[in-house]
C-alpha positions in Angstrom: 43.7 115.4 72.6 47.4 115.7 72.3 49.5 112.5 71.2 51.4 111.1 74.1 54.2 110.0 71.7 56.7 112.5 71.9 56.8 112.2 75.6 57.5 108.7 75.5 60.5 109.7 73.4 61.8 111.8 75.8 61.4 109.4 78.6 64.7 108.2 79.7 65.5 104.8 80.9 65.5 104.5 84.4 69.0 104.1 86.6 69.8 100.9 86.7 69.6 99.8 90.2 72.7 97.8 91.9 70.6 94.3 91.9 70.1 94.8 88.3 73.5 95.2 88.0 74.6 92.4 89.6 72.3 89.9 87.9 72.3 90.8 84.4 75.7 92.2 83.7 78.6 89.3 83.8 81.1 92.1 84.4 83.5 90.5 81.6 86.6 93.0 80.7 86.0 94.3 77.2 82.4 93.2 76.8 80.8 96.5 78.0 80.6 98.5 74.7 77.6 96.4 73.6 75.8 97.7 76.3 75.9 101.4 75.7 73.4 103.5 73.6 72.7 106.8 72.5 70.9 108.9 74.9 70.8 106.1 77.4 71.9 106.6 81.2 75.4 105.8 82.5 76.1 102.3 82.8 78.6 100.8 84.7 81.7 99.0 83.5 83.7 96.4 84.5 87.5 96.3 85.7 89.6 93.7 86.8 91.6 95.2 89.5 94.6 92.9 90.9 91.8 90.0 90.6 88.7 91.6 92.2 86.0 92.6 90.1 84.8 96.4 90.8 81.5 98.0 88.7 82.5 101.1 87.8 79.9 103.9 86.5 80.5 106.1 83.6 80.3 108.9 86.0 83.6 107.3 88.0 81.7 106.2 91.1 83.0 102.2 92.0 81.0 99.8 93.3 82.0 96.4 94.9 79.7 93.7 94.1 78.3 91.9 96.8 80.0 87.7 97.4 77.4 85.3 97.4 77.7 83.2 101.0 76.3 79.9 100.8 74.2 79.1 103.9 74.3 76.0 105.3 71.5 74.2 106.2 73.1 72.1 109.1 75.5 74.4 110.5 74.1 77.8 111.9 76.3 80.9 111.3 78.5 81.6 114.1 77.9 85.4 114.2 74.0 84.4 114.6 71.8 86.7 117.0 69.5 84.0 118.1 69.7 82.9 121.7 71.2 79.0 122.1 68.3 76.9 123.4 69.4 74.3 126.0 68.0 71.2 126.1 65.3 71.0 129.4 66.1 67.8 131.5 63.6 64.6 131.3 62.0 63.3 134.4 63.6 60.0 133.7 67.0 61.5 133.9 66.0 61.5 137.7 65.3 57.6 137.6 68.6 56.9 136.0 71.4 59.0 137.5 75.0 58.7 136.1 76.7 56.0 138.2 80.5 55.5 138.3 82.4 52.1 136.5 83.6 50.1 139.7 85.7 48.3 137.3 87.1 51.6 135.3 90.5 53.1 135.8 89.2 56.2 137.3 87.3 54.7 140.2 87.5 55.8 143.6 90.2 54.0 145.6 89.4 52.1 148.5 89.5 53.2 151.9 92.4 51.9 154.5 90.1 49.2 155.9 88.7 48.1 152.3 92.4 47.6 151.2 93.4 45.8 154.1 90.3 43.4 154.5 90.7 42.6 150.0 94.7 41.3 151.1 93.1 39.2 154.1 94.9 41.5 156.9 91.0 40.6 158.9 91.4 37.2 159.7 87.6 37.1 159.8 85.0 36.5 157.0 81.5 36.7 156.7 79.2 34.0 157.2 75.5 34.3 155.7 73.3 32.8 157.7 69.3 32.5 157.1 68.4 34.4 159.7 71.6 36.0 160.7 75.0 36.8 159.9 77.9 36.1 161.8 82.3 36.2 161.7 84.0 33.0 161.6 87.5 33.7 162.7 90.5 32.1 161.1 92.0 31.4 164.4 90.4 32.1 168.3 90.4 35.6 168.3 92.1 35.4 172.1 95.2 34.3 170.1 94.8 37.5 167.8 97.0 40.3 168.6 94.8 43.4 169.3 97.6 45.8 167.9 96.8 46.8 165.2 93.6 44.6 164.6 91.6 46.4 166.9 92.5 50.0 165.7 92.0 48.9 162.0 88.4 47.3 163.1 87.8 50.9 164.8 88.4 52.6 161.9 86.5 50.3 159.9 83.3 51.7 161.5 83.5 54.4 159.5 82.8 52.2 156.5 79.1 52.5 154.8 79.4 49.7 152.4 78.5 45.8 153.0 80.3 43.6 154.2 82.9 46.0 155.9 80.2 47.5 158.0 79.2 44.6 159.8 82.8 42.9 159.8 83.8 46.0 161.8 80.8 46.4 164.1 81.0 42.8 165.0 84.6 42.2 164.6 85.5 45.3 167.6 82.8 43.8 169.5 83.7 40.4 170.0 87.5 41.1 170.4 86.6 42.9 173.5 84.7 40.3 175.0 87.6 37.8 175.1 89.1 37.0 178.1 91.9 39.0 179.3 91.0 42.2 176.6 91.3 44.8 179.2 95.2 44.3 179.6 95.7 44.7 175.9 93.0 47.4 174.8 94.3 50.4 177.5 97.4 50.4 176.0 95.7 50.8 172.6 93.2 53.8 174.2 95.4 57.0 172.8 95.0 55.4 169.4 91.5 54.3 169.7 90.0 57.4 170.8 91.2 59.6 167.6 89.4 57.0 165.6 86.1 56.5 167.2 85.8 60.4 167.7 86.1 60.8 163.5 83.0 57.9 163.8 81.1 60.0 166.3 82.1 63.6 163.9 80.5 61.4 160.8 77.2 63.0 159.0 75.8 59.1 158.7 73.4 58.5 161.1 74.7 54.5 161.0 78.2 55.5 161.2 77.4 57.7 164.3 75.3 54.6 165.7 78.3 52.1 165.2 80.8 54.8 166.9 78.5 55.3 169.7 77.8 51.5 170.2 81.5 51.0 170.2 82.4 53.9 173.1 79.7 52.2 175.4 81.6 48.7 175.0 85.1 50.1 175.3 83.9 51.9 178.3 82.3 48.6 179.7 86.1 47.1 179.2 88.6 49.7 180.4 86.0 51.1 183.0 87.3 54.4 184.7 90.8 54.4 182.5 88.7 56.2 179.8 87.9 59.1 181.8 91.1 61.0 180.6 90.1 60.8 177.1 86.6 61.0 177.9 86.4 64.8 177.0 87.6 64.4 173.4 84.4 62.3 172.6 81.9 64.0 174.3 82.3 67.2 172.4 80.6 65.5 169.4 78.4 64.0 171.5 76.8 67.3 172.6 76.2 68.5 169.3 74.4 65.4 168.3 71.9 65.7 171.7 70.4 68.8 170.1 68.9 66.3 167.3 65.7 65.0 168.4 66.3 61.6 166.8 69.7 60.7 168.8 68.5 62.3 172.0 67.3 59.4 173.6 70.3 56.9 172.0 72.7 59.5 173.6 71.3 60.0 177.1 71.3 56.1 177.4 74.9 56.1 176.3 75.9 58.8 178.8 73.9 57.2 181.5 76.1 53.5 180.7 79.3 55.7 180.5 78.4 57.2 184.1 77.8 53.1 185.2 81.3 52.1 184.0 83.5 55.0 184.5 82.1 55.6 188.2 81.4 59.3 189.6 84.2 61.1 188.5 82.7 60.3 185.0 79.4 62.7 185.8 81.6 65.6 186.7 83.5 65.4 183.3 79.7 64.5 181.3 78.5 67.6 183.2 81.6 69.7 182.0 80.5 69.6 178.5 76.6 68.7 178.7 75.4 70.5 181.8 72.0 69.3 181.2 72.4 65.6 181.9 70.8 64.4 184.6 72.8 61.8 186.9 71.3 58.3 187.3 71.9 58.4 190.6 70.5 61.9 191.4 
């Protein structure tokens, strides 16, 4: 057999790869000649060009080494292609909704009625009883000026928080029950009708119910004097009449408006609600 030793002598050292160059050669200027041996392949040299290390092969080809980047375990790379996973809502979030701090700086401003009530502009207070609540007037209701108190109480019908809801509803009712209220209420009708219309147009069912009761109470006091402004109020009633839950209550209210307003009221109601049946027919 022919010995293999001569073939081993003629084999050349494999070409040094870029990874081996980066790991084994420190690239110090002036320390490259010790790596050169007779018959060895070209090895890279290192020149310091303007402060940056460049690997230069003996054939003239230059290779810049890769800069090691330390990856942080806590902060991901900004150019990461992985999709951002949003946290899923927990079932307990529905049971614990975010609430507004009433004592915070950015809390909601109080309404006009609430501000007047807090300053003592309403001459009555709520008295909590064991069975039901009642109002305590600071002075007899007969001596209280209706202007602007009655309009203010009508604006409070749109409130949705206690005790404003009770004070406005009962205060409006008790003022209309005093002796000689008709002479005090009729001059205020142009200001009361827009306020009652806003209560009847409210999306809250309880606010709508309080506005409807106040309209019937007002009609019982002023009678036919309300007919001139009745069309403005019937527009919202015709819309609510399509709802089954409010149909019976609105029908009873329309019958009372006809009773207090007389025959002329029937024609006004039918002009806005053609399906209305008169109590006299």
